[in-house]
C-alpha positions as CSV (number, residue, x, y, z in Angstrom):
1,M,12.2,-8.2,17.4
2,Q,15.5,-6.9,16.0
3,D,17.9,-5.1,18.4
4,Y,18.5,-1.6,17.1
5,T,20.7,-0.6,20.0
6,K,23.9,-2.2,18.6
7,V,26.0,0.4,16.8
8,E,29.0,-0.5,14.7
9,L,31.8,1.7,13.3
10,I,31.9,1.0,9.5
11,P,34.6,2.4,7.1
12,V,33.1,5.1,4.9
13,R,34.6,3.3,1.8
14,D,32.5,0.2,2.6
15,I,29.2,2.2,2.4
16,H,27.3,3.5,-0.6
17,E,24.1,5.4,-1.1
18,D,20.8,4.0,-2.6
19,A,20.2,5.4,-6.1
20,D,16.5,5.3,-5.4
21,N,16.7,7.7,-2.5
22,P,14.3,10.6,-3.4
23,N,15.7,12.9,-0.7
24,A,17.6,16.2,-1.4
25,M,19.2,18.7,0.9
26,D,19.9,22.3,-0.1
27,D,23.4,23.7,0.1
28,R,22.7,25.9,3.1
29,T,21.2,23.0,5.2
30,Y,24.1,20.7,4.1
31,S,26.7,23.3,5.2
32,Q,24.9,23.5,8.6
33,L,25.1,19.8,8.9
34,V,28.8,19.8,8.2
35,S,29.3,22.6,10.8
36,S,27.2,20.6,13.3
37,I,29.4,17.5,12.9
38,Q,32.5,19.7,13.4
39,G,31.0,21.1,16.5
40,T,30.4,17.6,18.0
41,D,33.8,16.3,16.8
42,G,32.2,13.6,14.9
43,I,28.9,11.9,13.9
44,I,26.8,11.1,17.0
45,E,23.6,10.0,15.2
46,P,24.2,6.6,13.6
47,L,23.4,5.9,9.9
48,I,20.9,3.2,9.2
49,T,22.4,0.7,6.8
50,M,21.7,-2.8,5.5
51,E,24.0,-5.5,4.0
52,C,24.3,-5.3,0.2
53,D,26.2,-7.4,-2.3
54,C,25.8,-5.3,-5.5
55,D,28.8,-4.4,-7.7
56,I,29.0,-0.7,-6.6
57,I,31.7,-1.7,-4.1
58,E,34.1,-4.6,-4.7
59,K,34.1,-5.8,-1.1
60,K,31.1,-8.1,-0.3
61,P,29.1,-7.8,1.7
62,H,29.2,-4.1,2.2
63,R,26.5,-1.6,3.4
64,K,23.8,0.4,1.6
65,I,22.4,3.5,3.3
66,I,18.8,3.5,4.4
67,G,19.0,6.7,6.4
68,G,21.8,9.2,6.8
69,E,23.2,9.7,3.3
70,H,24.0,13.3,3.9
71,R,25.9,12.5,7.1
72,W,27.9,9.9,5.1
73,R,28.7,12.5,2.4
74,A,29.6,15.1,5.1
75,A,32.1,12.6,6.6
76,Q,34.0,12.6,3.4
77,E,34.4,16.4,3.3
78,E,38.0,17.5,3.5
79,S,37.2,19.6,6.6
80,L,36.0,16.5,8.4
81,N,37.7,13.5,6.7
82,I,36.0,10.9,9.0
83,A,37.2,7.4,8.1
84,N,34.6,5.4,10.1
85,V,30.9,6.2,10.8
86,P,28.5,4.7,13.3
87,C,25.9,2.5,11.8
88,I,22.9,0.5,12.9
89,D,22.2,-2.5,10.8
90,Y,18.6,-2.9,9.4
91,L,17.2,-6.3,8.5
92,P,14.1,-6.0,6.3
93,K,11.4,-8.6,6.8
94,E,9.8,-8.3,3.4
95,K,10.7,-7.1,-0.1
96,D,11.0,-3.3,-0.4
97,D,10.7,-2.7,3.4
98,D,14.0,-0.8,3.0
99,K,12.6,1.4,0.3
100,F,9.6,2.4,2.4
101,L,11.7,3.0,5.5
102,M,14.3,5.0,3.5
103,T,11.6,7.3,2.1
104,N,9.9,7.9,5.4
105,L,13.1,8.6,7.2
106,N,14.4,11.0,4.6
107,R,11.1,13.0,4.3
108,I,11.9,14.2,7.8
109,H,15.4,15.5,7.0
110,G,15.1,17.1,3.6
111,T,13.1,17.6,0.4
112,L,11.8,14.9,-1.8
113,V,12.8,15.1,-5.4
114,S,9.6,14.6,-7.5
115,A,11.2,12.8,-10.4
116,K,13.1,10.4,-8.1
117,M,10.0,9.8,-6.0
118,A,7.9,9.1,-9.1
119,R,10.5,6.6,-10.2
120,L,10.5,4.9,-6.8
121,I,6.7,4.7,-6.7
122,T,6.7,3.2,-10.3
123,Q,9.1,0.5,-9.1
124,L,7.0,-0.3,-6.1
125,T,3.8,-0.7,-8.1
126,D,5.2,-3.8,-9.7
127,T,4.7,-5.7,-6.4
128,H,2.5,-3.5,-4.2
129,S,-1.0,-2.1,-4.5
130,F,-1.7,1.6,-4.7
131,E,-3.3,1.6,-1.2
132,N,-0.2,-0.2,0.3
133,I,2.3,2.2,-1.2
134,R,0.2,5.3,-0.3
135,D,-0.3,4.2,3.3
136,R,3.3,3.0,3.9
137,L,4.7,6.2,2.5
138,N,2.2,8.2,4.6
139,L,0.9,10.0,1.5
140,S,-2.5,11.4,0.8
141,N,-4.2,10.6,-2.5
142,K,-3.4,14.1,-3.7
143,E,0.3,13.8,-2.8
144,Y,0.5,10.4,-4.5
145,I,-1.0,11.8,-7.7
146,D,1.3,14.9,-7.6
147,F,4.3,12.5,-7.7
148,I,3.1,10.2,-10.5
149,G,1.0,12.7,-12.5
150,K,-2.7,12.9,-13.2
151,E,-2.5,10.9,-16.4
152,E,-0.9,7.9,-14.7
153,A,-3.3,8.3,-11.8
154,A,-6.2,8.1,-14.2
155,K,-4.8,4.9,-15.7
156,Q,-4.7,3.4,-12.2
157,G,-8.2,4.7,-11.4
158,I,-7.0,6.7,-8.4
159,A,-9.3,9.5,-7.2
160,E,-7.7,12.7,-5.8
161,H,-10.3,13.0,-3.0
162,E,-12.3,10.5,-1.0
163,T,-15.6,12.0,0.4
164,D,-16.6,11.5,4.0
165,A,-19.6,9.6,2.8
166,T,-17.6,7.0,0.9
167,K,-15.1,6.6,3.7
168,E,-18.0,6.0,6.1
169,A,-19.6,3.5,3.7
170,V,-16.4,1.5,3.5
171,E,-15.9,1.5,7.3
172,K,-19.5,0.3,7.8
173,A,-19.0,-2.4,5.1
174,K,-15.8,-3.5,6.8
175,G,-17.7,-3.9,10.1
176,K,-20.5,-5.9,8.5
177,E,-18.0,-8.1,6.6
178,G,-16.2,-8.9,9.9
179,K,-19.5,-10.1,11.4
180,A,-20.9,-11.9,8.3
181,G,-17.6,-13.6,7.3
182,A,-15.2,-13.5,4.4
183,R,-17.8,-14.7,1.8
184,K,-19.2,-11.2,1.4
185,K,-15.9,-9.4,1.0
186,P,-15.7,-9.3,-2.8
187,S,-19.3,-8.0,-3.3
188,T,-19.2,-5.5,-0.4
189,I,-15.7,-4.2,0.3
190,G,-14.5,-4.8,-3.2
191,T,-17.4,-2.8,-4.8
192,L,-17.0,0.2,-2.4
193,M,-13.2,0.3,-2.9
194,F,-13.8,0.4,-6.6
195,I,-16.4,3.2,-6.4
196,L,-13.9,5.3,-4.4
197,Q,-11.5,5.2,-7.4
198,M,-14.0,5.1,-10.2
199,N,-14.4,8.8,-11.1
200,K,-11.2,8.6,-13.1
201,L,-12.4,5.6,-15.2
202,D,-14.5,5.8,-18.3
203,K,-18.1,5.2,-17.2
204,E,-19.2,4.1,-20.7
205,Y,-16.9,1.1,-20.7
206,V,-18.2,0.0,-17.3
207,D,-21.8,0.3,-18.4
208,E,-21.0,-1.6,-21.6
209,A,-19.4,-4.4,-19.5
210,I,-22.4,-4.6,-17.2
211,A,-24.8,-4.7,-20.2
212,Y,-22.8,-7.6,-21.7
213,Y,-22.8,-9.5,-18.5
214,V,-26.6,-9.1,-18.1
215,E,-27.2,-10.2,-21.7
216,Q,-25.1,-13.3,-21.3
217,N,-26.7,-14.3,-18.0
218,K,-30.4,-13.7,-18.6
219,E,-31.4,-17.1,-17.4
220,F,-30.2,-16.4,-13.9
221,T,-32.3,-14.7,-11.2
222,G,-31.3,-11.8,-8.9
223,N,-29.9,-8.4,-9.5
224,L,-27.7,-9.1,-12.5
225,R,-26.4,-5.5,-12.8
226,S,-25.2,-5.7,-9.1
227,Q,-23.6,-9.0,-9.8
228,A,-21.9,-7.7,-12.9
229,L,-20.5,-4.6,-11.1
230,G,-19.2,-6.9,-8.2
231,N,-17.4,-9.1,-10.7
232,I,-15.9,-6.1,-12.5
233,C,-14.7,-4.6,-9.2
234,K,-13.2,-8.0,-8.1
235,Q,-11.3,-8.4,-11.3
236,Y,-10.0,-4.8,-11.2
237,L,-8.8,-5.1,-7.6
238,E,-7.2,-8.4,-8.2
239,A,-5.3,-6.9,-11.1
240,K,-4.1,-4.1,-8.8
241,G,-2.9,-6.7,-6.3
242,V,-5.6,-6.0,-3.7
243,N,-6.6,-9.1,-1.7
244,V,-10.3,-9.6,-2.3
């Protein structure tokens, strides 16, 4: 486990903000922040930073801000003119860990700019599933849709609301899957996850795909429509990066 008790004093000139930070602070709150720092004769809450070797700053490596951008900006105000600021170094374990942490930290201290938040989510969808982004950013389905827009949400098959019944069905299926083994995961969990998101999809296309599957597999026994829906769900979820 990383030790986050170590604080270093880093020159302000060797630190830069993250352009993807969706946080904003109004002028009144920012003025209060500056006054607070003046009242304590300095910054007593460390910034959270990570090493960076981009070209924004010539010196390499330098630091990129994960949390504390407004304190960093305040330090540069003429009334404060703080040369060095306390920093805790963050070491992400996986790709984009810093983005998730940055967003969650900054939601506490300011207001999220919708356009920046939408851009950040769009970037994250390249390597993360909708469920992973939503859960790690602590967003509801509605909040997620508000940021990316209903049209984009429809393309991704994201439903604004999940009913108690469908949530309960998924939880029951998860319990059964854990007892029965991983073999049933695609047909049980996969299908239910798909149904939760399906109200934004075009039902006619799904019915047409099922009918085509049944026609092509008439020689087989069993519930072909159920098998077809299971396969469609599995392919859809795999395309979204969900492990089925």
